[in-house]
N, C-alpha and C positions, 0 to 999 in steps of 0.2 A: 450805734444803739445805745439809748441811754440805759442807766441802772434800773430805772422803773421798767422800761421795756424788757431788759434782759430778765429781771426777776419774774415778770408776767410769762414770759416765754418759758422759763424753768418751771413755773407752776402748771403751765399748759402741758408740760411733759410729765406731769405727775409728781413733782417735787411738792412736799407739803409747804404750808406758808413759811414756816421756820427756815426750812432748807432753801426756799426760794430767795428769801432775803439774804441770809448768810452766804449763800454760794454766789450770789450776783457781785459780792464784794471780795471773792476769793483772792484776786490778784492784789488788791490794796491791803489785804490782811496777811499776805504772804503765807496763806494755808491753801492746800490743794482742795479741789472740789470734792473728791471722795471723802476726805476727812471731814469737811463740813457737813456733807450730806449725812454721815454716819452720826455725827455729834448732834445733828439737829432732827434725827428721825423721831425721837421720842417726844418732841415738842409739837407735833402736829395735833390737829384738833384740840387746841387750846389746853394742852397737858391733861390728860384724864378725860378724853372724850367730851369736849367742850366745857368742862367745869372749871378749868384753870385759865391762866393767862394766854392771851392770843398768841399763836405760834409765830406770826409776823413780828410781833413785838419781842418775843424770845429770840428770834433771830437778830433783831437789831441789837439787843443786849448781849448776845454772844459775840457780835462783832466789836462792841465795846471792850470786852474782855481780851479778845484776841489782839486787838489794836493797842490797848492802853497797858495791859499787865507786863511787869518786868519779868514774869516767868521765874522769879526767885523763889523757890520752894522752901529754902532754909530761912529767908528773912524777907518775906513779901513786903515790898514798900509802896506798891501802888493800889492796894485795895480801896482806900478812902477816895482816891480820885476816880477809880472805875465805878465805885458806888454813886458818886455824884454824876457821872456821865450817864449812868443806868437811870437814875432818878429823873434827869433831864429828858432822857428818851421816853420814859414813861409818862411824864407829864405832857410832853408835846403830843405824843400818841393819843392819850386821852382827849385832849383838846381837839385833835382832828377827827376822831373816831367816835367819841361819845362815851367810851368804856375801854377797859383793858381786858376784860373777861370775854372769852369766846363766846359763851352761851348768851350773854347780854347783846354781844355785837350781831349775832345772827338771829336774835328774837326768838330764840327756841322756846321760851316760856310765854312771850308776850305776842308773838306774831309779828312784831315790829321790828324789821332789820334796821339796825343803826349804821352798819357798815358791812359791805360785802367783803368776801375774801380778797378779790383782786384789789378793792379800794384799801383794805387793810395792809396789803403787801405794799402798794404804791405809797401809802402814808408812812409805813414803817421805813421804806427806802428813803423817803424825803427826810424823816427824822435823822437817819443816819448821816445823810448828806449835810444836814444843817448842824447837828450836834458834834459829830466826830470829824466834820470837815473834810470827808472823803467822797 
């Protein structure tokens, strides 16, 4: 099963978009699924009921942090690199989907859907694979 297929299967099991993307990479991130599930729960519906960043993109950026952070809480040394990865994820996602904002992606105000949830999830997974090389 590909990561895209796994993420869609998780979404079909009622994982939100963020959870589906992040949890699809649990093994590569060395983080258990329940922890990623809990961390991603508040990022569903585009943070704030469609007004914020797409949950699928949030899951991809969460993956960047888990993968790249040195975890050094006293003297963090990886933030700048992780921010660069996050920016690349965001830029690629926007190119693939047309926006990074859930409300715009779903056409809530315009009636024109730019990208469905399943497509956002698959695009976010693709971005993770391309940018984070996992």
